[in-house]
Every structure is written in C-alpha cells, then in structure tokens.
N, C-alpha and C positions, 0 to 999 in steps of 0.2 A: 427382550432386547433392551439394552441400556440406552439411555438418552445421550445426546451429545454432551450435555453438562456433566452427567455422571462419568462419562469416559474422560472428559477434559479434566475433571477433578483427580482421577487416578493418574493421569499423565502429569499434572502439575505437582502432585505429591512426589512422584518418582523423580521429576526434574529437580525439585527442591532438595531431594535427598542425595543428589549427586555430590560426591566429595572428591576434590582434587588435592591430594595431600603430598604429592611428590615435591621435593625441593627443586628450584626455589619458588617460594610462594608468589613472588612477583610475576612469574610466568602465568599463573592461574588466576590472579585477581581479575584481569580483563575478561577471562572466560566466565567467571562467576558473575561479573557485572553484566555481561551480555545476556546470559541466561536469565538473570533477575529482571531484565527489562520486560519480561512477560511475552505478550503476544497471545494469539488465539490457540496456539498449539494444534493447528489444523492437521499437519502432516502426521504426527504420531497418533492423533485421534483417528485419522483415516485408516491407519494400520489396524487399530483395535475395532473400528466399526466394520471393516471388511471381514475381519476374523469373526466378529460377533454375528455375521450373517449365517455362519455355519456351526459355531461352537460358543458356549456360554462363558467359560472361564477365560476372560480376556487377559488376565494377568500373565498367561503363558506367552503372550506376544509383547509384553510391556517393555522388556529390556531392549530388543531391537528397535521398537518404536521410539524409545527415548534416544537411541543412537541416531535415528533419522533427524530428530529435533536438534541434537547437538550439531549434526552435519549442516542442517539448514541454517542454523545461527552462525556457523563458520562462514558459509557463503555470504551471509549478510554483512558480517564483519569485514570481509575482504572487499565486497562490493562497495561498501561505504567508503573505504579507503580509496579505491579506484575512482569513485565518483566524486571524491572530495566532499562528501555529504557532512553537514554539521549536526544533523539530528536523526535519531532513530527512535521511534515510539516516544516522541516528545522529550527525549533525553539526549545529551551530547554523545556523539559516536566515540568509539574506543580510541581512534587516533586523535581525537580532540582532547579526551581526558588524559591520555598518555602521550603517545607519539606514533609515527608511522611504523618504525621498526618494531615496536612492541605489538602493534596490531598485526603485523605480518607473522611474527613468531608465535604469538598466542593463538592466532588463527590456525597456524600449522598444528599446534598442539591440540586444538579442538578437532581437527580432521582426524588425527591419530586416535583421540578419545572416542570419536564416533565409530571408527573401525573396531576399536576394542570392545565397545558395547555390542555392536552387531555381530562380532565374532563369538559372542556368548550364546548365540542361537543354538538350539539343540542339534545334535549331530545329524538327525534325519533330514533336517531342512536347511542345514548350514550352507551347502554348496549352491542350491538355487537362489537362496536369499543373498548370499555373498556375491554371486555372479550378477544378479539383478542390481544390487547396490553399486557394485563397481562400474558396471556399464552406465548406470545413471550418473554417477559422480563424474565420469569422463565426459558424458554428454553435456552436463552442466558447465564444465570447463569450456567445452566447444561453444556453447551458447554465449558465455561471457566473452570469449575471444571475438565472435561475430559482433557482439554488442560494441566492443571497443573499436573494431575495424570500421563499423558503420559510422562512427562519429566523424570520420574524416572523408566520408563519401556523400555525394549529393544525388547519387543514382541508385540508391537502395530501392529495390522493388518491394511491393507488398508481400509477395511470396517469400522473399528472403527474410523479411521482418517476421512473418508468421513462423518460419522455421527457427529463427533465432529465439523467439519466446517459447516455442515448443521445447527447445533444448534447455533454455535457461530457467524456465519456471514450470512448465507443464509436466515434464518427465518425473519430477520429484513427487508431485501429487499422484501421478500414475504408479510410480514405484511403491509408494506407501500403500495404496489400495491392493496392488498385486502381491506385495509382501504379506499383507494380512491374509489374503486368499491362500497363498502358498502355505503359510504357517497353519492354516485351518484345514489343509488337505482338500481344498475346493477343486472342482473339475477344471481342467485346463481351459475349457471354453469360457467358463465363468471368469476365471482369472484374467483372460484376455479382454473380455467385455469390461471388467472393472478397470483394467489398465486404460482402455480407450475412453471410458467415462472420465477417468482422471485427466487424460490428455485434453479433452474438449472442455472440461470445466477449467482446467489450467489456462487454456487459451482465452476463454471468456474472462477469467479472473484477471489475467495480466492486461488484457485490453481495457478492462474497467479500471485497473490500477493506473494505467497510463492516462486514462480519461480524468480520473480524480486528481492526478498530479497537476492538471490544468484547471479543473473546475471544482475541486474539493475544497474543504475547509481545513486550514492548518491545525487548528486545535483538536479536531476529531480525526483527521487523516493521519496525524503523527509525524508528518514530514513537511518541510517547507514547500508551499505551492510554487509551481513553475520551475522546479529543479531540472526537469527533462529539457525544458526550453533553454535554460541557461547553459546546459551541457551539450546542446545540439544533438540530443539523442534522436535517432531516427525511429520515432514511434509511428504508429498507424496514422496519427493526426498529421505529423510533419510530412511523412511520405505522401499522403494524399493532398496535402497543401501544395506540394511541388507539382503533383500530377494535375491538379485542377486549377492552379493559379493562372490568371491572365498576366499580361506583360507587367502591369503595374504591381500586382501582388508578388510576382516572382522577383521583380527588382527589389521590392521591400524585404522579402525573405533573404535574398542574396546579401542585402546590406547588413542584416543582423546575424546571419549564421557565421560562426567563427569568431564573433566578437565577445569580449568580456567587458561590458560597459561599466562605467563608474557607478551608474545607478541601475542596478539589475532590473528593477521593477519596470523600467522603460522598455527593455527588450521583451519581458514577459507580456506586457500590455500590448505591444505592437504585434507580436506573433499571435497572441490570443485573438486579437481583433481580426486578423486574416482568417483564423480558424472559424470565427463566428460568421464572417462574410460568406465562407464556403460551406457553411452548415455541416461542419465536420463532426460536431458533437452528436448530431442525429445519425450521421453515417456510422460512427463508431458504435453507438447504441444498437443499431440494427445488426452489426457484425457480432456484437456480444450476444444478442438474442439468438442468432443463428447457431453459434457454437454451443450455447446452452441447450438448445433443442436437440442437437446431435448427441450431446452428453446424455440427455434423458433417454434417448433411443437405446444407447448401450446399457444404461442402468436397467431399463425395462427388460432387456434381453437376458439379464442374469436370472438363472433358474432357481430362485428361491421365492417363498411366498411374498406377495406385494407388501404385506404389513411389515415384513422384516426390512424392506428397503426404504420404508417411510422416513427413517432417521437420516439416511443419506440424502434423500430428496429434500427434506426440510433444511438440512445444513446447506445444500447447494443453493436453494432459494434464498437463504439468509445471506450467503456470501454475495449473491448477485443483487441483493437489495441494499447494498451499502450506499449511503448517500453522501458520505464524507470520508 
C-alpha cells in the first residue's frame, strides 16, 4: 500500500504537468494560477487510495483523479467570487487578481477541462464513472444554491444545513472514493461503504471548517477568520445560536445579521461572543465526533484487510486533527 504522501506526490506531479495551450492564453492564466495555489489534493488522493485497496498500479486511475481536482478547484474559484472572498490559501482570489468576468469564464473553462480529463477513463469504466461524476457535479450546484438561499433566511434548520453541506462538500469526497473503487473493480457493497465513509467524513470536515472559520488562525487556516459571520452564512454555529438564544442574545443577533459594518471586526467579535456564551464550539465539536465515528463504521465494513485501510484511517484522523 502506498502512503498518503506517496500518492499525493504522484497527484502533484500530474497536476503540475497539466498544460492548457489553447488560445487565448489569458483564458487559462487564472486556471494555472488557481491550480498552482496548491492545497492538500485530498480528492484525487482519495481516488487513488480507494483504488489502491484493490490494485497496486494506481497510475491507471490518475487521469480521472486529476480531473476531480480540476473540478474541485473550479468550484472554489466560483465560490470565492460568490462569497466575495479576498483570500484563498493565503493568496488573493482570482477575481481580485483579475476581475469577476474573468473568474466566471475561466471557471467555466476549468469545468470543461475536468470533463475532458474524466472522459479519458478507459471504456470499461467510463459510463459508471461519468454517471457518478455528473450526478455529483449537479448535487454540488444544488448545495451551492441552498447555501446562497440560506443567506437571506433566519429560519434555516439544522437538518437543512446538514443536507446543504452534504451536497456542497461531502458528495465530492464520496465520489472520489467510489470512483477509485469502480476503477479497481471493487465489489458494489464495498464501493457503497466507501461512498458513505466519504459522506460522513465530508460532513465532519465541513463542520470543522465552519468551526475554524470562527476559531482558527488566519495564517495557518489560509482564509480570513470570521468570513462566514460577515456573510451571514447559516452555519451550524449560527443556526444553533438562533435556536438557543435568549431574548437578549436574539436581539443582538438580529441587530448584526444583514449588516455590513464599517469595522467588520466588531460584528465578528459580537457574534463570536454569543457563540461562546452558548457553548456552541463544544456543541459543534461533539457533532464532528459523531460524524467521524459513523465514517469509521463504514470504513470498517469494507471487505479488505485492516492493514490496507490504515492509510485511509490515518488520513481521516489527520484531517480531523486540524487546529487551524
């Protein structure tokens, strides 16, 4: 079995080797900029790690895996534009370096490039891989739509929020794992357990990402702290703040939600203070632990030797132990 770092190195080399040579070059400069920002390459690595549970030559799954990474970065590029985010991985976002129209068009080109790469899957596996990817891409769009709609609502339920992050974040991790299993001719039952493992790890990961957006460190988190609060995103924290707030706390929340203050740090501090009063950090951490435990149950159910699953378990624990 290859280690995560060995797999990540193969992915990084493949991503670095991508060439976008169609004219005009200006269309592809933002794509190259986005991919060069780096990241952990978790999604393509999961394709190869799932494949490696059953077969050794992971290079056979490398091209569609890289296609998933291009697609993932396309979603980040457009998300940053919709969120009006200034930073991504401690670098200016594409719409800040160029402009909004360039970000839209270059993002569209990234999506097409992702389909082109995934379309190079061998004929025997092309239809199930393509169907899985297309379903996932549509679900992610649905998750983003929910996310935008929630910004103008104050009655979003926890259940609605969980469904939104399942669509927006978790399904791509699940897709990566199931794609690797399909390419390796894994049993259908194993492929489904790997998919559900990805869903639950994805939910835990996004809950933690939301938590770090409030309680993380800007330098190591790679994004400005408090961005979700400033955008009035209906995260697990804010939803439960409204659910648990007393009259004074609700009045304070109502006063800040929907505002764009001259001094953003004041809004961040005020909302975070209420989160602290309501012990929402601890509540969120418990929810993260619950989803992580369910993910491990699905991974344990995959019918391969336990030592083969150790790399996936180690990566999961590493993702959940982020402190910033």
